[in-house]
C-alpha positions in Angstrom: -3.6 13.1 33.2 -0.6 12.6 30.9 3.0 12.4 31.9 5.8 11.5 29.8 9.7 11.5 30.4 12.5 10.9 28.0 10.2 10.1 24.9 12.7 9.3 21.6 11.8 8.2 18.1 14.0 7.3 15.1 13.1 6.4 11.8 16.1 4.9 10.4 19.3 6.8 11.0 17.1 9.7 11.8 16.2 10.9 15.3 12.7 12.7 15.2 12.3 12.9 18.8 15.0 13.5 21.3 13.9 13.2 24.8 10.6 14.9 25.2 9.5 15.3 28.8 5.9 16.6 28.6 2.7 17.1 31.8 -0.6 17.6 30.6 -3.6 18.3 33.3 -6.9 17.4 33.1 -8.7 20.0 31.2 -6.3 21.9 29.5 -5.9 22.8 26.0 -2.7 22.5 25.5 -0.8 23.5 21.5 1.8 22.5 20.1 3.6 24.4 17.4 6.9 24.4 15.4 8.4 24.2 11.9 7.3 21.1 9.7 9.9 18.5 10.5 10.0 19.5 14.0 8.5 16.3 15.5 4.8 17.7 16.6 2.9 15.2 15.0 5.5 12.0 15.9 5.2 12.9 19.4 1.1 13.2 19.1 0.9 9.9 17.5 3.0 8.5 20.3 1.1 10.1 22.9 -2.3 8.8 21.1 -0.9 5.6 21.0 -1.1 5.2 17.4 2.9 4.5 17.4 5.5 3.5 20.1 8.7 5.3 21.4 12.1 3.7 20.9 13.2 5.1 24.5 11.2 6.6 27.2 7.9 6.2 29.1 4.4 7.7 29.4 1.3 7.1 31.2 -2.3 8.5 30.9 -4.5 8.6 34.0 -2.0 6.6 35.9 -2.0 3.7 33.1 1.6 2.9 31.7 1.3 2.7 28.0 4.4 0.7 27.8 2.6 -2.3 29.8 -0.2 -2.8 27.3 0.1 -5.2 24.2 -1.2 -4.2 21.1 -4.9 -5.7 21.6 -5.1 -3.9 25.2 -3.5 -0.4 23.8 -6.1 -0.7 20.9 -9.2 -1.2 23.5 -7.6 1.6 25.8 -7.2 4.3 22.7 -11.1 3.4 21.9 -12.5 4.1 25.2 -10.2 6.9 26.7 -8.6 8.8 23.5 -10.3 10.7 20.4 -8.7 11.8 17.3 -9.3 14.9 15.3 -7.4 14.7 12.0 -6.9 17.6 9.3 -9.0 15.6 6.4 -11.6 14.6 8.9 -11.3 10.8 7.6 -14.7 10.4 7.5 -16.0 7.2 5.7 -17.7 8.1 2.8 -20.5 5.5 2.4 -21.8 6.2 5.9 -24.1 9.1 7.0 -22.9 11.8 9.5 -24.8 9.6 12.3 -23.1 6.4 11.2 -19.8 7.8 11.3 -20.2 9.0 14.6 -21.4 6.0 16.0 -18.2 4.0 14.9 -16.3 4.3 17.9 -19.2 3.2 19.9 -19.9 0.0 18.1 -16.1 -0.8 17.9 -16.3 -0.8 22.0 -19.4 -3.1 21.6 -21.8 -0.6 22.8 -25.5 -1.5 21.8 -26.6 0.3 18.7 -29.8 1.9 19.9 -27.5 3.8 23.0 -24.8 4.3 20.2 -27.4 6.1 18.2 -29.1 8.4 20.8 -25.4 9.3 21.7 -24.4 10.1 18.6 -28.0 11.9 18.0 -27.1 13.9 21.2 -23.7 15.0 20.1 -25.0 16.0 16.3 -27.6 18.1 18.0 -25.0 19.6 20.5 -22.9 20.7 17.5 -25.7 22.2 15.5 -25.8 19.4 12.7 -28.9 17.1 13.9 -30.4 18.4 10.6 -27.6 16.9 8.8 -27.3 13.3 10.6 -28.5 11.4 7.5 -26.2 13.2 4.8 -23.2 11.4 3.9 -19.8 13.2 4.1 -20.0 14.3 0.5 -23.1 16.3 1.1 -21.8 18.2 4.0 -19.3 21.4 3.8 -15.5 21.2 5.1 -16.8 23.1 8.5 -19.7 20.4 8.8 -17.4 17.7 8.0 -15.0 18.6 10.6 -17.5 19.2 13.4 -18.8 15.7 12.6 -15.2 14.2 13.0 -15.5 16.5 16.6 -18.5 14.4 17.5 -16.8 11.2 16.5 -13.9 12.0 18.7 -16.4 12.6 21.6 -18.5 9.2 21.1 -16.9 7.2 23.8 -16.4 10.4 26.5 -12.7 10.2 26.0 -10.0 11.2 28.6 -8.1 13.3 26.2 -8.4 14.6 22.7 -5.6 14.8 20.1 -6.1 17.0 17.1 -3.6 17.3 14.3 -3.8 20.3 12.5 -7.7 20.4 13.0 -8.4 23.4 11.1 -5.6 23.2 8.5 -8.2 22.2 5.8 -10.7 25.0 6.9 -11.3 28.7 5.7 -10.9 31.3 8.5 -14.7 31.6 9.4 -14.7 27.9 9.7 -11.4 27.7 11.6 -12.8 30.2 14.5 -16.0 28.3 14.9 -13.8 25.1 15.6 -11.3 26.9 17.9 -14.7 28.3 19.6 -16.0 24.8 20.2 -13.0 23.3 21.5 -13.2 25.9 24.2 -17.0 25.2 24.6 -16.2 21.5 25.2 -13.9 22.3 27.7 -16.1 24.4 29.5 -19.2 21.8 29.0 -17.3 18.6 29.6 -13.8 19.7 31.2 -12.6 18.1 28.1 -8.5 18.0 27.6 -7.2 18.6 24.3 -3.6 18.2 23.1 -3.5 20.2 19.0 -1.0 20.3 17.0 -1.1 23.6 14.9 0.5 26.2 12.6 -2.6 28.2 13.2 -1.3 31.0 15.6 -4.4 32.4 16.8 -5.4 28.7 17.9 -2.2 28.5 19.6 -2.1 31.9 21.5 -6.0 30.9 22.7 -4.7 27.9 24.3 -3.7 27.4 27.8 -0.2 26.7 27.1 1.6 27.0 24.0 4.9 24.3 23.6 7.2 25.2 21.0 9.3 22.3 19.4 12.6 22.5 17.2 14.6 19.5 16.2 13.1 17.2 18.1 12.5 19.0 21.6 10.4 21.2 23.4 12.2 24.3 23.6 9.6 26.6 25.6 
Protein backbone atom coordinates (compact mmCIF):
# COMPACT_ATOMS: atom_id res chain seq x y z
CA UNK A 1 0.00 0.00 0.00
CA UNK A 2 2.79 2.45 0.89
CA UNK A 3 6.27 2.54 -0.64
CA UNK A 4 8.75 5.17 0.52
CA UNK A 5 12.37 5.58 -0.59
CA UNK A 6 15.04 7.94 0.71
CA UNK A 7 12.78 10.30 2.65
CA UNK A 8 14.73 13.23 4.09
CA UNK A 9 13.52 16.32 5.93
CA UNK A 10 15.41 19.32 7.28
CA UNK A 11 14.22 22.11 9.56
CA UNK A 12 16.80 24.83 9.22
CA UNK A 13 20.21 23.29 9.89
CA UNK A 14 18.72 20.25 11.61
CA UNK A 15 18.26 17.11 9.53
CA UNK A 16 15.29 15.33 11.13
CA UNK A 17 14.93 12.46 8.63
CA UNK A 18 18.04 10.97 7.02
CA UNK A 19 16.90 8.76 4.17
CA UNK A 20 14.00 6.62 5.39
CA UNK A 21 12.86 3.59 3.36
CA UNK A 22 9.53 2.00 4.28
CA UNK A 23 7.01 -0.49 2.92
CA UNK A 24 3.53 -0.99 4.38
CA UNK A 25 1.18 -3.78 3.24
CA UNK A 26 -2.61 -3.42 3.26
CA UNK A 27 -4.16 -4.62 6.51
CA UNK A 28 -0.97 -4.24 8.53
CA UNK A 29 -0.80 -2.61 11.95
CA UNK A 30 2.67 -1.08 12.16
CA UNK A 31 3.99 0.83 15.16
CA UNK A 32 6.89 3.29 15.08
CA UNK A 33 8.80 3.73 18.32
CA UNK A 34 11.84 5.69 19.47
CA UNK A 35 12.96 8.47 21.76
CA UNK A 36 11.59 12.00 21.44
CA UNK A 37 13.31 13.75 18.56
CA UNK A 38 13.98 10.53 16.63
CA UNK A 39 11.81 11.74 13.73
CA UNK A 40 8.71 9.57 14.30
CA UNK A 41 6.05 12.27 14.06
CA UNK A 42 7.83 14.02 11.19
CA UNK A 43 7.79 10.77 9.22
CA UNK A 44 4.13 10.23 10.07
CA UNK A 45 3.20 13.74 8.91
CA UNK A 46 5.06 13.28 5.63
CA UNK A 47 3.51 9.87 4.90
CA UNK A 48 0.13 11.37 5.82
CA UNK A 49 0.76 14.19 3.28
CA UNK A 50 0.55 16.89 5.98
CA UNK A 51 4.12 17.86 5.09
CA UNK A 52 6.40 17.27 2.11
CA UNK A 53 9.85 15.67 2.18
CA UNK A 54 12.90 17.61 1.03
CA UNK A 55 14.17 14.58 -0.87
CA UNK A 56 12.90 11.10 -1.60
CA UNK A 57 9.57 9.90 -2.88
CA UNK A 58 6.66 7.78 -1.79
CA UNK A 59 3.42 6.44 -3.14
CA UNK A 60 0.13 5.33 -1.65
CA UNK A 61 -1.79 2.69 -3.60
CA UNK A 62 0.34 3.40 -6.65
CA UNK A 63 -0.21 7.17 -6.59
CA UNK A 64 3.04 9.13 -6.36
CA UNK A 65 2.51 11.96 -3.88
CA UNK A 66 5.08 14.27 -5.49
CA UNK A 67 2.96 14.36 -8.66
CA UNK A 68 0.04 16.05 -6.87
CA UNK A 69 -0.32 19.79 -6.35
CA UNK A 70 -1.63 21.21 -3.07
CA UNK A 71 -5.30 21.04 -4.09
CA UNK A 72 -5.00 17.49 -5.44
CA UNK A 73 -3.07 16.44 -2.33
CA UNK A 74 -5.79 17.81 -0.03
CA UNK A 75 -8.44 15.91 -2.01
CA UNK A 76 -6.41 12.69 -1.92
CA UNK A 77 -5.85 13.08 1.83
CA UNK A 78 -9.56 13.59 2.48
CA UNK A 79 -10.58 10.52 0.50
CA UNK A 80 -7.82 8.04 1.29
CA UNK A 81 -6.23 8.94 4.64
CA UNK A 82 -7.57 9.06 8.20
CA UNK A 83 -5.89 10.64 11.22
CA UNK A 84 -6.05 10.10 14.97
CA UNK A 85 -4.11 12.51 17.18
CA UNK A 86 -3.20 12.45 20.87
CA UNK A 87 -5.57 15.29 21.73
CA UNK A 88 -8.36 14.12 19.38
CA UNK A 89 -8.85 17.64 17.89
CA UNK A 90 -12.65 17.57 18.04
CA UNK A 91 -14.40 20.87 17.35
CA UNK A 92 -15.98 21.92 20.67
CA UNK A 93 -19.02 23.66 19.21
CA UNK A 94 -20.20 20.56 17.33
CA UNK A 95 -21.82 17.35 18.58
CA UNK A 96 -20.12 13.97 18.31
CA UNK A 97 -22.23 13.16 15.24
CA UNK A 98 -21.35 16.47 13.57
CA UNK A 99 -17.64 16.01 14.30
CA UNK A 100 -17.69 12.57 12.69
CA UNK A 101 -19.47 13.96 9.62
CA UNK A 102 -16.89 16.68 8.88
CA UNK A 103 -14.63 14.66 6.52
CA UNK A 104 -17.68 13.60 4.51
CA UNK A 105 -18.94 17.17 4.27
CA UNK A 106 -15.51 18.28 3.02
CA UNK A 107 -15.70 15.55 0.36
CA UNK A 108 -19.10 16.85 -0.77
CA UNK A 109 -21.10 13.87 0.47
CA UNK A 110 -24.86 14.32 0.78
CA UNK A 111 -25.76 15.34 4.35
CA UNK A 112 -28.23 12.51 4.90
CA UNK A 113 -25.74 9.94 3.60
CA UNK A 114 -23.00 11.40 5.79
CA UNK A 115 -25.17 11.37 8.91
CA UNK A 116 -26.25 7.80 8.22
CA UNK A 117 -22.63 6.65 7.91
CA UNK A 118 -21.64 8.61 11.04
CA UNK A 119 -24.51 7.07 13.00
CA UNK A 120 -23.41 3.57 11.95
CA UNK A 121 -19.84 4.28 13.05
CA UNK A 122 -20.85 5.68 16.42
CA UNK A 123 -23.08 2.67 16.98
CA UNK A 124 -20.25 0.31 16.04
CA UNK A 125 -18.00 2.09 18.56
CA UNK A 126 -20.64 1.95 21.31
CA UNK A 127 -21.38 5.68 21.22
CA UNK A 128 -24.84 5.89 19.68
CA UNK A 129 -26.22 7.23 22.97
CA UNK A 130 -23.65 10.05 22.91
CA UNK A 131 -24.22 11.22 19.32
CA UNK A 132 -25.80 14.53 20.31
CA UNK A 133 -23.30 15.33 23.07
CA UNK A 134 -20.55 17.88 22.57
CA UNK A 135 -16.91 17.00 23.35
CA UNK A 136 -17.01 18.75 26.74
CA UNK A 137 -19.78 16.32 27.77
CA UNK A 138 -17.73 13.23 26.86
CA UNK A 139 -15.02 11.38 28.77
CA UNK A 140 -11.49 11.23 27.38
CA UNK A 141 -12.02 7.69 26.11
CA UNK A 142 -15.30 8.66 24.45
CA UNK A 143 -13.72 11.67 22.78
CA UNK A 144 -10.96 9.50 21.33
CA UNK A 145 -13.49 6.97 20.01
CA UNK A 146 -15.32 9.84 18.30
CA UNK A 147 -11.98 10.77 16.74
CA UNK A 148 -11.59 7.15 15.58
CA UNK A 149 -15.07 7.28 14.02
CA UNK A 150 -14.15 10.53 12.26
CA UNK A 151 -10.96 8.95 10.89
CA UNK A 152 -13.05 6.10 9.41
CA UNK A 153 -15.71 8.35 7.89
CA UNK A 154 -14.54 8.30 4.27
CA UNK A 155 -13.41 4.64 4.35
CA UNK A 156 -9.70 5.52 4.12
CA UNK A 157 -7.01 3.23 2.80
CA UNK A 158 -4.78 3.92 5.80
CA UNK A 159 -5.08 5.55 9.23
CA UNK A 160 -2.14 7.39 10.75
CA UNK A 161 -2.24 7.64 14.55
CA UNK A 162 0.14 9.92 16.44
CA UNK A 163 0.34 8.92 20.12
CA UNK A 164 -3.37 7.95 20.06
CA UNK A 165 -3.42 6.70 23.65
CA UNK A 166 -0.99 9.27 25.03
CA UNK A 167 -3.75 11.28 26.71
CA UNK A 168 -5.73 8.29 28.04
CA UNK A 169 -5.59 6.31 31.27
CA UNK A 170 -4.49 2.67 31.15
CA UNK A 171 -8.02 1.22 30.93
CA UNK A 172 -9.04 3.47 28.02
CA UNK A 173 -5.67 2.86 26.35
CA UNK A 174 -6.28 -0.88 26.34
CA UNK A 175 -9.79 -0.41 24.93
CA UNK A 176 -8.42 1.79 22.15
CA UNK A 177 -5.70 -0.73 21.32
CA UNK A 178 -8.27 -3.56 21.13
CA UNK A 179 -10.39 -1.36 18.87
CA UNK A 180 -7.59 -1.01 16.31
CA UNK A 181 -7.40 -4.79 15.97
CA UNK A 182 -11.18 -5.11 15.77
CA UNK A 183 -11.18 -2.58 12.92
CA UNK A 184 -8.48 -4.53 11.14
CA UNK A 185 -10.49 -7.76 11.51
CA UNK A 186 -13.76 -6.13 10.41
CA UNK A 187 -12.53 -3.86 7.61
CA UNK A 188 -8.93 -4.98 6.87
CA UNK A 189 -7.99 -1.47 8.00
CA UNK A 190 -4.33 -0.45 7.80
CA UNK A 191 -2.78 1.47 10.72
CA UNK A 192 0.56 3.22 11.14
CA UNK A 193 0.94 4.23 14.77
CA UNK A 194 3.58 6.42 16.42
CA UNK A 195 3.59 5.50 20.10
CA UNK A 196 5.58 5.42 23.32
CA UNK A 197 3.19 2.73 24.61
CA UNK A 198 5.22 -0.47 24.62
CA UNK A 199 2.13 -2.66 25.05
CA UNK A 200 0.55 -1.30 21.87
CA UNK A 201 3.86 -1.43 20.01
CA UNK A 202 4.38 -5.07 20.93
CA UNK A 203 0.85 -5.99 19.84
CA UNK A 204 1.47 -4.64 16.33
CA UNK A 205 2.31 -6.80 13.35
CA UNK A 206 5.62 -4.96 13.06
CA UNK A 207 7.47 -2.59 15.37
CA UNK A 208 9.83 -0.16 13.64
CA UNK A 209 12.39 1.57 15.86
CA UNK A 210 13.74 5.00 14.89
CA UNK A 211 16.86 6.75 16.09
CA UNK A 212 18.47 9.96 14.80
CA UNK A 213 16.20 10.20 11.77
CA UNK A 214 16.57 6.62 10.58
CA UNK A 215 14.75 3.31 11.00
CA UNK A 216 17.26 1.14 12.79
CA UNK A 217 15.27 -2.10 13.17
